[in-house]
N, C-alpha and C positions, 0 to 999 in steps of 0.2 A: 330497598331495607326494610325488612320486619314488617312488610304491607305498607310502608309510608314511599312517598315519595323523594328520597333521600339516595344518591350516589356518591361516591367518592372518586376522586380522579388519581389518588395514588393509595389506594386498599391498604399493600403492604403495611404501610410505615403504623398503623392498628395494630400492629405485632407490639408497639410499643407499651401499652397496654398493660403489655405482663409486666413490666418491671413497676408497678405502682407497690405490689406490698415490699420490695426492697426500699423504695422510696421511702415508705411509710417509716421505716425502722432510723433512715439515714435525718429524716425530717424531725425526729421527738424530740432533739436536742435545742436549747435555747439558754441564750446566756445569762448568767445568775445575776439577779436584784443587785444592786451595790448597797455594802453596809452603811447604816448610818451612825457615826462617830462622833462624839464630843473630845474638844480640847481635854488635856494636849496633844499635841499632832505628834510626840512621841510614841504616845500612845497606839496614835492610829499604826504609824509604820513598823510598832513590834506584830500588831497583830496582823499586818499585811506579810511580814515576815514569815510568821509561826504558822497562819494557816494557809491551807491548801484548800482551792475552792474548785469545785468541782461541779460540772454542769448538771441543771435540773432535766426531768421531764418536761418538754411542751405540752398543754390539755391537748385530749384528743379531738377536740374542736377544732385549734388551731392544725393539728396535723392533717386531718378531713382535710381542711380548707386547701393548703399546700396540695396534695392529692387531687383535689379538684383542678385547682391551677395547671397541672403538668397534664390531666388527661382530656382537659379543651384544650392546650397546646398541641397533646397527640391527634387530637380531631382538627383541628386547622391545617395540620402537617398535613394530613391524609387528604387534603382538598375534597369538604363535600360541597354537596353540590343538591340544592334543595330542586326538586321539579326539575330534573335533568328531560331534556332533548331524546325520544329514543332514535336511534342508529336507525339511518332514514339510505345511504346508497349502498353501494356494494361492497365486500369487505375487500375487494382486490380492485387496482386497475385505478387509471387517473379520473380526476373529478371533472367534467364541462359544466361551467356554472355560466348561464344565462339569465340577466335582469334587466328588467324593463325599467329606465329611467327615465323617461319621459313626462311629460306635465302631470299625467292622469296617476301617478305615484307619488305627488308632492303631499298629500296628505298622509300617509301610510309608509312613508319613506324610514323613517325609523327602526316603523317593526319590521319593516323589508330588509331592509340594513340588520338589523339583528339575525334574521334568520339566514342571512348568507354569510353573517361572520360563524354561527354556528355548523352550518355547510362544511364552512373551510378549517374550522377547527378540527368537526370529524375526518376530514382528507388528512389533515397535518398529524394526528395521530400516528398514523403509519406510514408519513413519511411521503406521500403520493403528490407529485405532480397534478397541478392544477390549472384549466383553462378558465379565464372570466372574460367574458364580454358584456358588455353593454347595449340595448338597442339604440338608444340615444345618443351614442357617441360617432365621433367621427368615422370615416371607413377607412382611415387611414392610423387608426388607434391599437396598439398593442393588445395580444389575448394570451400571450403565454406561449407554452408554459411558466409559472410560476413554482415557487415554492411558497409556503404558507405565509412566511413575513412578507414578504412582497404581494400577494393578494390580499394581506389583510390592509398593509397600506394604499393597494389600490381600493379597496372599499371604503378606506377611510377619506379618500382624497376625492369618490364619486358623488357627484350634487344629483339631483332632476334637473331636467333642461324641460324648456317650456315649447317641445316639438314632438310631432309622432315618434310612434315607436317604427324603425325601419326594421323588418323582423327579417324579411329575406336574405336580404345583406351580411347579415350577423349573422343567420343559420350557416348563411355558404362558407362563411369565414371559421368558422368554428368548426365545422364538420372539416373542413383542409387540414387545422391545424388537428384535431382529433386522429386522424388519418396518419397523419406524419407521427404519431408516438406509435403507433406500432405497438398496443397494449391495448387490453379492454378498460371500458368507458362507461361511467355513471353521468349520467347527464340529468341536470339538476337546473329546472327553470321557473324563476318567481317571474310570473305573468303582471300585467296592471287591470286583469281582466276583462277587459275590452277589446271587441274583435275589430280586425279591419278588413278592406278588399281583397288584402294580398297573404291571407293565412292559411288559404288552403296551402297555394304554392309553397307557402313558408315552411309547413309542418312538413309539405310532403320532403321538402332536402333534406330535414331529420331522418329520413327514413334510412337514408343512407348510411347513415352511423352506426346503426344497427348496435347500440347501448347494453350494456349488462342488467342495467335497473334503470327507470324514469321517474323522476321527481317532482309532482307538476307543483304548483304553487300559485293560490291565486286567494285575494283581498275577501273579506268578508261581504263588502257590499262597494258597487258601483261609485263613480264619483256623484255627486246630489243632483249638479243641473250644471247644462252649460248655456251659453246665452250665443246663438247661431247668427242672428240678423237685427239690425237696426232699422228704420227705417224714416227719415223726419218729415211726416205728413205734414195738411195743412192746419193741422189742429194738434196734433202733438208727434211726440217722438217717441214711435212704436217698436219695443224691444220684445226679440221671440225668444223663450227659452224653453230649455227640453232637458226632461230626466229618463230616467228609467222607466218603461211602462206599464211596470209595476206595483207603483206607487198607490195609496189613498190619497184623501182630500189636504191640500198643503197649503199654504199664506209665507209667499218668501218675500222680503225687502231687495228692494232692486235702489242703489245708488248712483245719482249721474254727478261727473267730475269734471273741473275744471284743468287746462295746463298748466297751473299749480298747484294741483291736488286739493282743492277746497269741494267740499258737498256741495254743491249747486242745487240740487233737485233728490227728491228721492218718490217712488210710487211704490206698489205693491203687484205681486201678480200670483195669481191664485188657480190652483193646479185642482180639475175635478178629478174624483174618485175614477181611477183606472185611465186616465188622459196623462198622456208624454208631452204635452208641449201647451204652453200659456204664454200672454202674451203681457207684458208690464206698458203703460203708456205714459208718458212725461207731460201732462197736461199745462205745460208752463207756454211763455210767450218767447215769441221764436228767436228773440236775440238772445235771451238766455238759453235758449236750447243750442245756438251756432258758438255759446261758449263750451260745451260740453266735449270733449275729449276722449272720457274711460266710463262706460258703463261696467258696474259691479257686482254680484250678488252679496249682501250681508251676511256674512258668516261665512263665505267659502276661500278656503286657500290654496286655488289650483287655477292654474292661467286659464283654461276651459269656462270659467264662470264668468268673466271678462270679457268685452268688446271695447273695442277703437276706433273712434271718429276722426274721418278728416275733414279738409275743405269740403269733399264731394260731399258729403254728410250735411251739410251745411243750407241750410235754405235759403236762397235770394230775396231779397225783393227787386221785380221786375216792372217797371211801368209800360204801358200798353198806349200806344198812341196811333187813333186809325185816320186815315185821310180821306174817307167816304163816309156818305149820311146811311149806308143801306143797313147798319146795324138794328136799327126798329124796326126796318121793313118788315113783308112778308117771306125775305127768299135769305133766313139765316146763315145759309152753307156759302152764300155770295158776297158775306160779309168776310175783311180783310183782316179782323182778327179773331174769328170764329175760331180757325184751326190751330193759330200761335196761342189762343186761352187752352183749348183741348192738349195742346201738347206740356203747356209750362204748368199746366195748374196742380200736379202732383206733385211737383219737386219745387215750388216755389211760389212765394207770394206776391198775389199779380194785383198792383196800385193803377185804376184810370181815372182821368180827370172826370169831372160833371158836365164841362161844358166841354161844347166841341170849337169853341175859338182858340187856334193853337198860341196867340198871347197869354192866355190863359192858362191853357192847359200843361202847356207844358213847364211852366214856374209849378204849378200845383205837383205834376208829379215832383218835381224836382226837390221839395221842400220835404218830400219824403224819404230822400236818401237812398234811392234803389244802387243795385249792384251795375244794373243793366236796362236799357230803356229800349225799345222799341217801338221803328216809326213804320206803319205799314201804306206805302203809298203816300208818302208826303210828299210834295215835291217844293216848292220854295217856303221859307220860313221869314218870318218877324226878324228883323234884323236884330234886334236886342237879342228875342230868342235866341238865336243864333249864335250869337255871342256867349250868353251866359251857357247854353249848351255845349259849347266848344271848351268852356272855363271848365266844364264839369268833366268830360273827355280826358282832356288834359290831367285832370286834379285823380283820373285811376279809372273812369266809367266806363262800361261796354257799351257804344251802341251800335244797334243791329238796325239796318234797311232794308227793307223788301221794296221789286220795282213795281210796277204798275203803270196806268195811262195819266196819272197824273205827275209821276218822275219822270215818264218815258217824253211828255210834253212841255217840259220845263226847262230854261237853259241852267242848267249846272257843270257846267265846263269849267267854271273854277269854284263849285261848290267845297269849300273846307270840311264839311262833315260827311266825302266820302272816300272811299280808300282808292279809288281811282276817277282819270277823266273818263266821262261817259260822253258819247254821240246822241247827238238829238236822234229823237225817236225809237223805234222800236225795229225788230228783225224777226220777220217770218220766215218762220221754218214750215212747208207743208204746205199744199194749197193747189188751188190749180192756176196760179201767177206766180208760185215759187219752185225754183228749179231743185230746191232741196228737200230732205226730207225731216221728220223731226228725229232729233238726237237724244242718243242714251247717254247715262253719266259714264264718265271715265272712272279709272283707278285712281283713288284718292292719292295725292303727292304725298311720299314717304314722310319728307319734314314738315308736314301741313297740323293741323290742329285735330284734323279729321282721319289719320293715319291707323286708327284702328277700330276703325269704322269698316265696316264692308260695303262697298259703293253699289246701290240700288241698280240691279238690272234691270229692272220693270220699268223704271223712271224714265219717260220721254218727256223734251223738252220742244214746245212748239213756237213758241215766242219768246222772247227775250230783249233785255237792253245790252248794247255791246260796249265795250271799254277803248279807247283809244288806246293803239298800240305805243309802245315804251320799253323801255330796257329792261322797269323795274314791275312790267306786268306780268311777268311768269311768277317773279317771287312773289307778287302778291295773291296771285291765282289758289283759294284753298278747296276748292274742287271744280273742275272742268268738262265741258262735252264733249265726245269723241270727236270733233272736228276743232279742238283746241281754244274754243273759245268759253270763257270763264262762266260757269255757272257761281259762284260766291269768292269774293278777293276780299283784301282785309286787309289792314295796315296799320300800325302803332301811331298815337297823335298825345305826344309827352307821355305820358305815365300811363294812359287810357288807349283803346281799341277801336275802330273805326271797322266795321264789319257791314257789307253788301249782298243781298240774295238778287239775282239780275232774272229774280222771275217774282212771280205775284206770290202772296202768303196762303191765295185760294187759287182753286184747280182749273182757273181760266186757263193761264196761262202752259201749265204740266200740270203732270198727275205728282208730283213730286210732296204737296202736300199731303194726299192718300196714303202718302208709304209711314212705313213706321222707321223709314231712317230720318224721316223729317222731323219726328220726335229723337233719335238719339243727336241728328244734326244740334238742334238747340239746346238739347242737354249737355252735352259735351260745349257748348258754348258758353253755357249758366254754369257749368262746374271753371272754366277758365277765369270767369268774372271774379273769382275769390282772390286772384291776385290783380288785381285791378288791370285785367286783358293784358298783361306786356308781351305780347304776341306782335313776333315781323318775321323776317327772312330769317332767321336764327332762330325763334322759336322750337322748329320742330325740332333742333340739334338740340334746344336746352331742354327740352323736354324728352328728350332719347336719353339724356345725360342720366347716368348711374346716380339715385340719389342715397347719401350717406346715412349713415343710423343716428338718429338723437335721440332717442328714447327707446328703449324695448320692454320685452316684459318678459320678467323671472318666474319660473314656475309655479311660485305660490302666487302669481297674478300680478305685481305690485310693477309701477313704471320703473325703470333704474338705468343709469347711466349704461351704453354700450361698454361689453368685455372686448377683449383682444381679438375673440375670434369673429367679433361683427364685421361684416363685410360690405360694402354699398350695395343697392337695392338695382340691378339691372332692368330695364325697359319690359314690360309684360309682364315680370316674376308676379305671380302669384302664388308660388308655394313653398310652406313655411320648412328651414331649414335651419343646420345648425349654424351656416355663414349667415342667413336671412333669418335671423329667430322672431317670432311677432312683435310689432311696435310700430313706432312712428318713426319715418324715413326722412329726412331735409331737412328744415331750419325750423326755427320756431316759428318764422313768421309765415311757413307754407309746409306741409307736412303730409306723406303720406300713409295712411295706415293698411299696415300687412296684418291680418288676424287668424289666429288660430284655427278657428272654426268658421266652416261655411255653411250655407242655410242647409244642404242636403245632411248634415253631421245627424248621428244619433247614438244615444248608450246602449250598446245592447254588448250582453256578457260573451266572450270570449267559448269558441267552440273549440274545447280541447281534444287533440285528437286520440283517437284509442287505436292504440301502440301494442303491436305482437308481444314486446317486450313488457316482464313487470314495471307495474306502473303505482307510483303512491303518490295520494295527493296531500297536500300539508296546507294550514295557512297561516297566516302572519300574527304574530303576537298571543297566539296561545301556545301555554305551557310553557310560559315565560320562567327562563333558569336564572336562580338567584344563587351566585355565589357565598358561600356562608363563611368563607374563609376568613373576611375584613373582619366581621360582626362576631367570630370566634376570639379571634386574638384582641381585638378592642375589650371583650370582658375578660378575657386570660388578664391582659394588662391592667384592667381597673382591678381584681382582683388581688392583684399582684400588690398595687400600692395599696390595699387594706390590709393586708398580711403586714405591708414594711410600718404602716403605721399601730399596727398592734405590736410586732415588734418591738420597735421604740417604745412602747408604752410600759410594756413589761419588764424592759432592761430598766427603765428609770429615766432614760433620757428625756422625758415628754413631764417630766416632774416638776416644771417649772410655777405650777400650781400648789397645790397643797401637798404636802406629801401621803402618799396612801397611810391611812390606819395600818398597826400589826394587826389587829382584829377581822381587816377586812380581807375577805378570800380572793387568793390569784384568780379563780376565773372570775369573781365580781370584776376586779380592776381590769380585765381582757375584755367583759363585754360594753365596760362603761369606754374602755380604748377604740372599740368596734364602731360604737355608737358615733364616737366623736370623728372615728374617720370618714365615717358615710355622712353625717351632716356636713363635714368640711369637703365632701366631694360634690354636694348639692349647692351648699352658699353661693359659692364663685357665679352660678347661673342665676339666681335671686338676685343676688346683687347687682348684677350686668344689665337683667330686665328693669331695677329700679333706677340705675343711673343713664336708661337711656335720654338722650339727650332729643328736643322737639326736632321731629323730621325727620330721625334716624330710621323710623319705619321703612322707609321706602315710598311712601307716596309724597306727593306734592303738596305741601304747605300742610302735613299732618302734624299732631303733637301730641304730646301723651296726656293721658287724664288728669294726673297729679301734675298740678301747676304747681310753681313758689310764688311767693308771693310778690315776687318784683315783675313777675309775667302779669299776674294778675292787676296789679297798681300797672303797667306799661297799658294793657288791656282796656282798663277805665278812665283811663287820662286821654286816650286819642280813639275816638270811634273807625270803626272799620267794618266793610262790608263784608258779607260772609258769601261763600255758596260750599253749597252738598259735594264732596266729591261722589263720583260713580262711576269710579273704576275704570271708566272710559278718557283713554289718554288727548282724543281729540274734542271732545266734547269739554274736558276738562279748562282743557287749553282755551277753548273758548269762552267758556265761564269767566275765568280768570282775567282775559282778555277784557269781557263783556264789562266787568266791576271797576278794572283799570281805568277805561274809557268814562266810565259813569263817573268814577270817582274826579277823575280831570274834569267832566262838564262842571261838577258841583263844584270843584275850587275856584273856578273861572267864574261863574255866575250868581253863586249863593256865599256867604260869611262861611258856610263849614269845609271845613277842611280834614275830609277822611284820610284814614293811613290807607296802606298797603293795603288790599281785597286780599283776604284768608281764605285758605281752601280748608274745610274741618270734614271729620269723620264723624259723622255721627253714631257711631257703635263706643266712640270713646272721646272723642275730644269735650271740653266744656262749652256746651252754647251759649251759657248766660249772659256771655261778654258779647254778644253779637243782637244788635236789635232786628234785626230780619238777615232771613238766610233764603238764597235765591236757590230753587233743586229743580233742575232738568231732569227732565223724565226721559231716561232710555230705555226702549222698549227689552233688549234683551240682556240688560243688567238686572242680577240677583234680587230678589226681594230682600230688603233690610230685616234682621231678626227682630224678633219680639221684643227684648231687651231696645234695640235701637228705638222701636218706634214707640214705647213705652218712653222713651227719653223726648222725644219729638213732643208727644202729646204733655208732657212736662212743660216742656219748654214752651208748647203754645198756651199753654193757662195758666203761666206765669208770668206772662206780657207778650211773650215774643210771635213773630210773626213770622210764617214760612209762605214764600210765593212759590207756586210749582208752577211750571213750565212744559207740558207737553210737548211744542214747536213742530205740530203737526196741524195746524190750520192751513199750511200748505198743501195737505194732500187732501184737496175738497172735492176731488171725486169717490172718494170712500165714501166722503160727509153727503154728499149729495145721497149715493145711493141705500145711507143710511146703515153703514158698517161699521163696527169701532175701530179707529186706528190702534195698533200694538202698543202704543205710548199710551192713548185715553185707558187700553185696558191692564197698563201695568199701576196707571194712577189711580184706577179703583181698587186694585189690589191693597196697595199702601194707605188709602184711606177706609178699608174696610172696618181696621181696628184700630181706629183714632176717633175721639170723641171730633168730629166735625159739624160744625154746627148748621142752620139751614142755610142755603147760599143763592145768592142770584147775580145777576149781572149788576155792575155799577148804575145807580140811577141818575137821572138827571143832575141832582140836586144833590148828589153826596160831596163829600166833605173832599175825597179823591180829583174830585173835577175843578176843585181852585184854591187846593191846598198851598201852590206857588202859579203855576199856569192853568189860565182857563182851559180847561180839555171836553171837547166833545166825546172825544174816542182817545182810545188805549192802542194804538197799533206798536210793533216792533220789525222784527224784519217780515214780517204779514201784517196784513193791515183788517183780515176780516172777523176775528175772535174777541169775543168780550172776553173783559177783566172780571172773575167773578171773584164776591164778599161775604161777607158773611152780612144776612138779612134780619134786621132789628124788628123784635116786637116790643109795643106798652103796654102796660097793664092790661089793658082790654083785651090783647088779642090781637089786635090791629098788627099791619106794618108800617111801623118808626123808621123815618129816614135815619142815619147817623147824625144826619145835620140837627136834627132834635135831641140829642144824646151827649150831651158835653164828655169827652175825653174816651168816648168809646172806640176803641181800632180794632181791626177786622185780625183776628189770629191765625187768617187762612186766607191767603189769594190764587188764584188759578189764572191760568192764561194760556194760549195756545200759537200766541206772535211770535215765539223767539225773541225775546226781548234782549239776551244776550249778546245775540248775533248781530242785533242793530247798533247796542253798544261800544261794542267787540275794536279796537286798534291795535296794530301793528306796536314797535318798539318806537316807528319815527312817527307815531300818531295820524297812521293812514287807517280808515277803514276796513276790516278783512274779508268782510262778507258784503253781497249784494243785497240792497234792499225792496223788495217788488212791491206793489205795483208800483209805487209813488216816489221810488228812488232817494234822491240827497235830502227832498224837503220830509219825507216819511221818515227818516234815518233821524232828522232835529226834533220832529214829534216824538220820536220812539225815546231822545233825550230829555226830552221836557215833562217823558211819561215818569220815570225812574226817579226825576225830580220830585214829582206830585207826592211818590209812594214813599221815599225817602223821609220827605218834610210831613207827610203824616203819621210816619213810624216813629219819628221824634217827638212832635209836637201835639200828638192827638188832634182832637177835632178843636181847635184854639177857634178857629173863624166859625165854628159851630156855637160857642159858649157865648148865650146872651145874659151870663150874668151882670157884666162886667158895660152894658152899653147904654145905662144913663149914666155911670162914674164918667164914660167918655164923651159922652155929649155933654156935660156940664163944665168938664174939663174945654171941650171945644168951644163951648159958649164963652167963656172967659176968655 
C-alpha cells in the first residue's frame, strides 16, 4: 500500500473514513461550564429557571483529537498487517502441508510453525480443505482433510520429536489422501534442511501427486553440530563431533554430566577451517569417566548434540595374573597374558602384580578393587588366597580362568573357583595317536552371553580340558565345540560369576587367541561385569528381556521421564523410533543407551527435487507478519481516555483544585487538562518501578538499588557473604550453595556467624554492604556494562575485595598446550577496564597462609591452580610482602580451582560436587582456604602487625 509493506485483512471497512466530515460536526458540542454563584440559594434557583443554557462549540483541537480516535478505530477494524506474506499457494484446490518435526527442527520450531500457520491461513481464506502430515509422527496419525480450525489446533499441539524424519511413509500416506479428494492440490513441504538415504525414493513418491504448485521451505542454516560417538580410551574419554562441511575455524565447549545431571567434566573441541569433524577429550580419572552418562555440546538445544553413555562405555579395572614365568623371556608370543593384555587394553584398565608369588600377587590385585580378574593357567591356589578370592567373587566380582598345563595337571575336582568339575589331564584332538580331528566351534547358545556374537568358523581346537558330565553341564556351557564338549563354561557364585576357558590363552592349544572372536568374547565378558556378573542359566533370558525406558531425550537434548508413547526396548533393537526414542533403558543400576546419532551420520543439506510443476522456495522467519490491530486499538483507547479527562476538565468536574480564573482562556485550561491527563497516564508506571520490592525483578537474590534504612541497618548488623549473579541458573545455584556451605563451616569452627548468602546484581545492587564478592566466571555470559564495571572498580578502591574464579583449572590439556581457556579470556575482558594492581601468586609468608589455618596451597574442586593477590612494593620499588605492611588487604583475588564447587552443599548438608584429585581431604582444605580468605578480609593483616609486639611480650612477662 503506497509502496509500504502494509496490507488489510478487511479493506472494505476503510470506507468508514468517508464519514469523518459528518463526525466533525457531531463532535463539536461540549457540555457548558457550570456557573459560579454566591448565596442565597434562591438567587441560584431563579437563575436556573430563567436562564436557558446552550451548548458551546468544542475547541478545534479537541474535535481533531476525536476524529483521530475514530480514524484509528476504523483502521484497526480493517485488519492492517505490516510486512504481509505474499501468496504462495495456488488459487484453487486443497493444501497438502508436510512439516518435518524431527530432532533437527527443535532449534527453529517456532519459525517453522509460524510459516505453517501462514499457509493454513492462506488456505482458510477460500475455505479449502487442508491435508496436514508430520514426518516424525506415528504412522497411524490422521492427516485429514481438515478445515482451517482443526488444522490450526493440530499445529498448536505439534511438537518436535527426538527421532529421524520418516519421509517415504509420510509422503505415501499424503499422496493417497490427496488422490482421494479428487481436486487440484498445492503441495507445501517445510523440511529440516537435512538429507537422508531415502530422499530419492521419498521424493519420487510425490511425483504421482502432480500438484498445481509446490512450495519448498528450508531453514537458513543446518544444525551446528552433532555428537556421533564416544570411546572410553585408556587415558581419556574421546568424543567425536561433526558439523556441516562448509564452516570456518570454531571452538566448541563440551560438557559431561552424571546420572543426576551434575556437570562433572568439561573440555573443548576445535574445528579447523574446512573440516567437518573434531574430537573432544575428557582427560579425567577413569573413576570419574565411569560416572558420565550424558555428553552435550554447550549452547546447542537439539538432541543430535547429545550422546548418552551406558555401562558398556565404562572402563573396568581388570586384574591379570599369569601362572608362567615366560613373560620376561625371549618368546613373548608364548606368554599366557600376551593375547589377553592385547585384547583387553583398548577398553579396560589393566592391573598386574609386581610379584610372582600368588600369595602376594592376588591380594595386591584385590586391593585395587577390580571388576574382573583373569587367571591364566593358574592351578592350585594357597588356601588363604583362595578364601579371599572366593569372598571377592561372592561379593560381585567376575573371575575368568584359562586352562593350561598347570591347571590340567592339578587336582581340581573340588575347586570352588571353577564353574564345573574337571577331569584330570587334558584331551588331545588330532595327531598320530588320536582317532579324532581338531574340532571347530559350534554355534553359541541363544540364551548365553555370547548369543550376539558370530561363531568363529576358522577356529579349531587341538587340546582342551574336559568337564565331568553332570545334569547342569549343558546350562553352564556358554560355548562348545562341534562334538558337544564345552569350550567356555560359567556359573554364578553368590553375587559374582566364575568363567573358565577350556583352552590356553595363547596359541599352543588352539588358534582362538589369534582370532577376532577372542577379543569380542573377552569384551563381552567385561561388559557383563558391570553388574557384578549376575549370569547363570537364566542369564540369557534376563538379557533377552525387553528393557523398560528409564530416561529419554526430548528434541532439545534434555533427559526427561518417558512419556506414554515410549515402549520397552526389544533385544538387538538399535533403531530410534517413536516407540523407542533415544534415551537410557533399564533401571538406574543398569542401563542401556540408545543414541540418536551413529558413527556414520553426517550433516549434509537436503537435495530438494526439480519438479515440472511451478516451485517456490521460502525460508522460515523471513518477512514475519505483524498484526497491527492490537496496537491501533490500544492507541485509540489511550486517546479516548485522554479525551474523557479533557472533557471532564472542561465541564468543571475536575475543579476540586482551585477554580479557573475568568481571565484564563478555555483553550489554556484544556491544554492544562491534557498535560495533567498525560501525567496521570505515565505516573503509575513510575510509581510501580519505585515501589518494587527486593527480588521482584525475577533474579534470585537480586535487590533494588534504592535500599531503605531498615535494610541498611540489617545489612550492617550481620555479615553476609555475597556472590555475583551471572545469569546462568546452574552457576548461580552452585555459588549460593557454596557460600552456604562455607558459612556453615565458619559457624561451626569460628566465632563468626554469617547470615544467609546473598546474590547481587552488579548493575543495580548496593555493594558496600559486603566485604567480599565471589565472582564465578561464565565464558558465554555477556560482559557487564561499563557502568557496572565502574561500580566494581569503586567497590575495590573503597575497601572491598572481589574473588574471581575461572573454574577452568580442570582443563589442563588446554593449559599445557598454551591455549587460553574461554573463561580466562572472559576474565581478561572484564579486567581490561578495571584498575587492577600488579598480581602475584600468594607467597609463602603471606598473611593468607596463616590468618586462621596454616596453608601451603589453596585448593578448591581442583588443586593445581594458584591464588593470585596484589603484589605490594616498598618505597624503594622492591617487592614487599604483605606480611610487612599492616592492614594491607588485596582488593582482588583470582583462582581457577572452583572454590564454590568444593564448598557447595545440598539442603541436607551433603556435598554437591566431586573433588579431584584429593577427594574429601581436599574438600576440607578448600573450606580452610575459604576460612582464611574471610578472616583475612575481616581483620586485615593483624598477624603481620609488629607494632604491639613489645607490649604483648611485656604483658606475657607479668
